[in-house]
C-alpha positions as CSV (number, residue, x, y, z in Angstrom):
1,M,81.4,147.2,-44.7
2,I,84.1,144.6,-45.0
3,D,83.5,143.2,-41.6
4,L,79.8,142.9,-42.4
5,A,79.8,141.8,-46.0
6,V,83.0,139.7,-46.8
7,H,82.7,136.0,-46.0
8,P,83.7,132.9,-48.0
9,E,80.1,132.7,-49.3
10,T,80.1,136.4,-50.3
11,S,83.5,136.8,-51.9
12,Q,82.0,138.7,-54.8
13,A,81.7,141.6,-52.3
14,I,85.4,142.2,-52.6
15,Y,85.1,142.7,-56.3
16,G,82.1,145.0,-55.9
17,L,83.9,147.0,-53.3
18,A,87.0,147.4,-55.4
19,L,85.0,148.6,-58.4
20,M,83.0,150.9,-56.2
21,L,86.2,152.5,-55.0
22,E,87.5,152.8,-58.5
23,R,84.3,154.7,-59.5
24,G,85.1,157.3,-56.8
25,I,81.5,157.7,-55.7
26,L,82.5,158.1,-52.1
27,Y,83.5,161.7,-53.0
28,Q,79.8,162.4,-53.4
29,P,78.8,163.8,-50.0
30,P,75.6,161.7,-49.4
31,V,77.1,158.4,-50.3
32,A,79.4,157.7,-47.3
33,P,76.7,158.5,-44.6
34,A,74.2,156.5,-46.6
35,L,76.5,153.5,-46.7
36,W,77.1,153.9,-42.9
37,R,73.3,153.7,-42.5
38,Q,73.2,150.6,-44.6
39,V,75.8,148.9,-42.4
40,A,73.6,149.5,-39.3
41,L,70.3,148.8,-41.0
42,E,67.8,146.6,-39.3
43,L,66.0,144.5,-41.9
44,S,62.4,143.8,-41.6
45,P,61.4,140.2,-40.7
46,Y,60.0,139.8,-44.2
47,S,63.2,141.0,-45.8
48,Q,65.3,138.6,-43.7
49,Q,63.0,135.8,-44.6
50,R,63.2,136.5,-48.4
51,L,67.0,136.6,-48.3
52,T,67.3,133.5,-46.2
53,I,65.0,131.5,-48.6
54,A,67.0,132.7,-51.6
55,F,70.6,132.5,-50.2
56,G,70.5,130.5,-47.0
57,A,71.0,131.5,-43.4
58,T,74.8,131.8,-43.5
59,P,76.1,134.4,-43.6
60,S,73.4,136.7,-42.2
61,P,70.7,138.4,-44.4
62,S,72.3,141.7,-43.7
63,A,75.7,140.4,-45.0
64,R,74.0,139.2,-48.2
65,L,72.3,142.5,-48.7
66,M,75.5,144.4,-48.1
67,E,77.3,142.2,-50.7
68,G,74.5,143.0,-53.1
69,V,74.8,146.8,-52.4
70,L,78.6,146.8,-53.0
71,C,78.2,144.8,-56.2
72,M,75.5,147.0,-57.6
73,L,77.3,150.2,-56.8
74,G,80.5,148.7,-58.3
75,Q,78.8,147.3,-61.4
76,P,75.8,149.4,-62.2
77,L,75.6,147.8,-65.7
78,G,75.6,144.3,-64.2
79,V,72.0,144.5,-62.9
80,G,69.8,141.7,-64.4
81,Q,66.1,141.1,-64.5
82,G,66.5,137.3,-64.4
83,N,63.6,135.3,-66.0
84,N,61.1,138.0,-65.1
85,P,59.2,140.6,-67.0
86,T,60.7,143.4,-64.9
87,C,63.1,145.1,-67.3
88,Q,61.7,148.5,-66.3
89,S,62.6,148.0,-62.6
90,A,66.0,146.4,-63.4
91,R,66.8,149.4,-65.7
92,A,65.8,151.8,-62.9
93,L,68.1,150.2,-60.4
94,S,71.0,150.2,-62.9
95,M,70.3,153.9,-63.8
96,W,70.3,155.0,-60.1
97,A,73.4,153.0,-59.3
98,Y,75.1,154.6,-62.3
99,N,73.8,158.1,-62.0
100,D,72.4,158.7,-58.5
101,P,73.8,156.2,-56.0
102,D,72.5,157.9,-52.9
103,Y,69.0,157.7,-54.3
104,L,69.4,154.0,-54.8
105,L,70.6,153.5,-51.2
106,Q,67.5,155.4,-50.0
107,M,65.2,153.1,-52.1
108,I,67.0,150.0,-50.6
109,V,66.4,151.3,-47.1
110,W,62.7,151.9,-47.7
111,A,62.2,148.5,-49.3
112,T,64.2,146.4,-46.8
113,R,63.4,148.2,-43.5
114,D,59.9,149.6,-44.1
115,D,58.5,147.0,-46.6
116,E,57.2,149.9,-48.6
117,I,58.4,152.4,-51.2
118,I,56.4,155.6,-51.9
119,M,57.2,157.4,-55.2
120,H,55.2,160.2,-56.7
121,F,53.4,160.4,-60.0
122,E,52.4,163.9,-61.2
123,G,52.4,165.1,-57.6
124,Q,50.4,162.2,-56.2
125,P,51.9,159.5,-53.9
126,V,52.1,155.9,-55.2
127,S,52.7,153.2,-52.6
128,S,54.0,149.8,-53.2
129,R,52.1,148.6,-50.1
130,E,48.7,149.9,-51.4
131,N,49.2,148.6,-54.9
132,L,49.9,144.8,-54.8
133,E,49.7,144.0,-58.5
134,G,52.8,144.3,-60.6
135,V,53.8,143.3,-64.1
136,A,55.3,140.1,-62.7
137,K,52.6,137.8,-61.4
138,T,54.9,135.9,-59.0
139,L,57.7,137.0,-56.7
140,P,61.0,136.8,-58.5
141,M,63.7,134.7,-56.9
142,D,66.5,134.5,-59.5
143,L,67.9,137.9,-58.7
144,D,70.8,139.6,-56.8
145,P,70.1,140.5,-53.1
146,V,69.2,144.1,-53.8
147,S,66.9,143.3,-56.7
148,L,65.3,140.5,-54.8
149,L,63.9,142.9,-52.2
150,V,63.5,146.1,-54.2
151,V,62.2,145.0,-57.6
152,P,58.8,143.8,-56.3
153,H,58.1,147.3,-54.9
154,L,59.2,149.0,-58.0
155,D,57.2,146.7,-60.2
156,R,54.0,147.5,-58.4
157,I,54.6,151.2,-58.5
158,Y,55.5,151.1,-62.2
159,N,52.3,149.1,-63.0
160,E,50.2,151.6,-61.0
161,M,51.7,154.6,-62.8
162,G,50.8,152.9,-66.1
163,R,47.3,152.2,-64.9
164,R,46.8,155.9,-64.2
165,C,47.6,156.7,-67.8
166,V,45.2,154.2,-69.4
167,A,42.5,156.8,-70.2
168,R,45.0,159.0,-72.1
169,N,44.9,156.8,-75.2
170,E,48.7,157.2,-75.7
171,D,51.7,155.2,-74.8
172,P,52.0,155.5,-71.0
173,H,55.8,155.5,-71.2
174,R,55.5,159.2,-72.2
175,W,54.6,160.1,-68.7
176,V,55.7,157.1,-66.6
177,N,59.4,156.9,-67.6
178,P,60.4,160.4,-66.4
179,E,58.5,160.1,-63.1
180,F,59.7,156.6,-62.5
181,H,63.4,156.9,-63.4
182,G,64.4,160.4,-62.5
183,W,64.4,164.1,-63.4
184,W,67.2,163.5,-66.0
185,A,64.8,161.4,-68.2
186,G,63.8,163.7,-71.1
187,R,60.3,164.9,-71.1
188,G,60.3,164.9,-74.9
189,F,59.0,161.6,-76.2
190,R,58.8,159.9,-79.6
191,I,57.2,156.6,-80.6
192,A,57.3,154.9,-84.0
193,V,54.1,153.0,-83.6
194,D,50.5,154.3,-83.4
195,V,49.2,152.9,-80.1
196,A,45.6,152.5,-81.3
197,T,46.3,150.5,-84.5
198,G,49.8,149.0,-83.8
199,K,50.9,150.3,-87.2
200,L,54.0,152.3,-88.0
201,F,53.5,156.0,-87.4
202,Q,55.6,159.0,-88.7
203,L,58.5,156.6,-89.1
204,E,60.8,158.8,-91.1
205,D,60.2,161.8,-88.7
206,F,60.9,159.5,-85.8
207,L,64.2,158.3,-87.3
208,R,65.3,161.8,-88.2
209,H,64.5,163.1,-84.8
210,F,66.6,160.4,-83.1
211,Y,69.6,161.2,-85.4
212,A,69.2,164.9,-84.5
213,C,69.1,164.2,-80.8
214,Y,71.8,161.6,-80.4
215,H,74.1,161.3,-83.4
216,P,77.2,163.5,-82.9
217,Y,77.3,164.5,-86.5
218,Y,73.8,166.0,-86.3
219,N,73.4,167.2,-82.7
220,G,76.4,169.6,-82.5
221,N,78.7,166.8,-81.2
222,Q,77.0,166.9,-77.8
223,P,77.7,163.8,-75.8
224,L,74.9,162.1,-73.9
225,I,75.0,163.4,-70.3
226,H,72.6,161.2,-68.4
227,P,71.4,157.6,-69.3
228,Q,68.1,157.8,-71.1
229,P,65.3,155.3,-71.1
230,A,64.4,153.8,-74.4
231,G,62.4,150.9,-75.8
232,V,63.4,148.4,-78.5
233,A,61.5,145.9,-80.6
234,V,63.4,142.7,-79.9
235,T,63.7,140.2,-82.7
236,D,65.1,136.6,-82.8
237,S,67.9,135.4,-85.1
238,A,65.3,135.0,-87.9
239,A,64.4,138.7,-87.4
240,R,60.9,137.7,-86.1
241,F,59.3,140.1,-83.6
242,I,59.5,138.8,-80.0
243,G,58.3,141.8,-77.9
244,W,59.0,145.2,-76.5
245,H,62.0,145.7,-74.1
246,A,63.3,148.4,-71.9
247,I,67.0,149.5,-72.2
248,S,69.1,152.6,-71.3
249,L,70.9,154.7,-73.9
250,L,74.4,155.3,-72.5
251,R,76.6,157.0,-75.2
252,V,77.2,157.3,-78.9
253,S,80.8,157.2,-80.1
254,L,83.1,156.0,-82.9
255,D,84.4,152.5,-82.2
256,P,88.0,151.4,-82.9
257,Q,87.1,150.8,-86.6
258,Q,85.7,154.3,-86.9
259,V,82.1,153.1,-87.0
260,M,79.6,155.2,-85.1
261,R,78.0,153.0,-82.5
262,M,75.2,153.2,-79.9
263,Y,76.3,151.9,-76.5
264,F,73.4,150.8,-74.3
265,F,72.5,148.9,-71.2
266,N,70.4,145.8,-71.6
267,P,69.0,144.3,-68.3
268,N,68.1,140.9,-69.8
269,N,71.2,138.9,-68.6
270,D,71.9,137.9,-72.2
271,S,73.2,141.1,-73.9
272,G,75.1,139.4,-76.8
273,Q,72.1,138.5,-79.0
274,D,71.5,137.8,-82.7
275,W,68.5,140.0,-83.6
276,G,68.4,138.7,-87.2
277,D,68.9,140.5,-90.5
278,G,72.6,140.9,-89.8
279,V,72.1,142.7,-86.4
280,V,74.2,141.0,-83.8
281,V,74.6,142.8,-80.5
282,S,78.2,143.1,-79.4
283,T,79.5,143.2,-75.8
284,A,83.3,143.3,-76.4
285,G,85.8,144.1,-79.1
286,N,84.1,147.3,-80.3
287,G,85.0,149.8,-77.7
288,E,82.5,148.6,-75.1
289,R,83.0,149.4,-71.4
290,Y,82.2,146.7,-68.9
291,G,78.5,145.9,-69.0
292,E,77.7,147.8,-72.2
293,S,76.1,146.4,-75.3
294,S,76.6,148.0,-78.6
295,L,75.5,148.1,-82.2
296,P,76.3,150.3,-85.2
297,F,74.1,153.3,-85.0
298,E,71.8,152.4,-88.0
299,A,71.5,148.8,-86.8
300,F,70.5,149.9,-83.4
301,L,68.0,152.4,-84.8
302,S,66.4,149.7,-86.8
303,R,65.1,148.1,-83.6
304,L,64.3,151.3,-81.6
305,Y,60.6,152.2,-81.2
306,I,60.6,154.6,-78.2
307,F,63.0,157.3,-77.0
308,H,63.0,160.3,-74.8
309,Y,64.8,163.6,-75.4
310,D,65.1,167.1,-74.0
311,P,62.5,169.2,-75.8
312,L,64.7,172.3,-75.3
313,E,67.5,170.6,-77.2
314,P,65.8,168.8,-80.0
315,G,68.5,169.1,-82.6
316,D,67.9,169.8,-86.3
317,P,66.4,166.8,-88.2
318,S,66.6,168.6,-91.6
319,G,70.3,167.8,-92.2
320,V,70.1,164.1,-91.6
321,D,71.5,162.0,-94.4
322,E,68.6,160.7,-96.6
323,H,70.4,157.5,-97.6
324,N,70.9,156.4,-94.0
325,V,67.2,157.1,-93.1
326,R,66.0,155.0,-96.1
327,E,68.4,152.2,-95.2
328,V,67.0,152.1,-91.6
329,V,63.4,152.2,-92.9
330,Q,64.0,149.1,-95.1
331,M,65.6,147.3,-92.2
332,I,62.5,148.0,-90.1
333,Y,60.2,146.8,-92.9
334,R,62.1,143.6,-93.2
335,T,62.1,142.7,-89.5
336,W,59.9,143.6,-86.5
337,A,57.4,145.8,-88.5
338,K,56.5,143.4,-91.3
339,N,52.9,143.3,-90.1
340,R,52.8,146.9,-89.0
341,I,53.2,148.6,-92.3
342,P,50.0,150.6,-93.4
343,T,48.4,149.7,-96.6
344,D,50.2,152.5,-98.3
345,P,53.8,152.3,-96.9
346,L,54.3,156.1,-97.6
347,Q,51.8,156.7,-94.9
348,A,54.2,155.4,-92.3
349,I,56.7,157.9,-93.6
350,S,54.5,160.9,-94.0
351,G,52.7,160.4,-90.7
352,S,49.2,160.4,-92.3
353,V,48.2,157.1,-90.7
């Protein structure tokens, strides 16, 4: 790997390799042979062309890709979507590098050698070659070597999975996220917005359920085992709604100041953001590990609108502190949901929208 990947132009590979070794993932039986395959991989002419256009001809496209592989395996929370609407695909790459590295290496082989990835949605194959339309309308170029080649395939597959859910008249993330990201994504699903009207829906139940699933004081002190896909309503520094965004929930823990915080992965390359109304995302100084973003639990929950959970481990919402729930409700009303409150605000709480 060193002979192939490390050149003056690819010096970041050294850092990626060091961090990969620190993670100890070579102890997982499939990883070493998968990396051996990666070293000898013959890239397709299209993959070589894409890498050459983006990074130049020296060193070779294979060297550039190997650098990208080492960096992604060493820094799973360093994956970024660039200036592209592909947060779902960037999140998937990060989640696989973090949680299932040999699966990531398989995806890279399919994309770069075969120019096609085939995933399955509810038992039916979905091909990136047969579905040429993705969320992104142009090929992204401002990405790391792995994302440059793999994200366009994932983007098309994600878009096709969503298309197959259109007739269900519910949010497609309910079905797409577990199929797209992996078996560990919870099949239970909650959303704070009614898809048909765009108004808040069963908001208090939504908040209580999240506390019961993820807050250590209400879920039996059970740590989060696998990263979980979630969606946030991103707001600007004036607390105005910008759009929906895909993130990964990583862990919930007390920070050095004994404040309960949600630690999460944000693929947007700008994790330290001011979301307005006093909600400023932190990336250091509050117990964050490299690549994590964090917010106090209630501040994070005030921007959450979708989450997954294990339906066999739902927790008990009845014991959640009423004051905290009301505080989060008011933060939501003041920010991204100003125009999403039903005529009678109590409807958003009771679920009778």
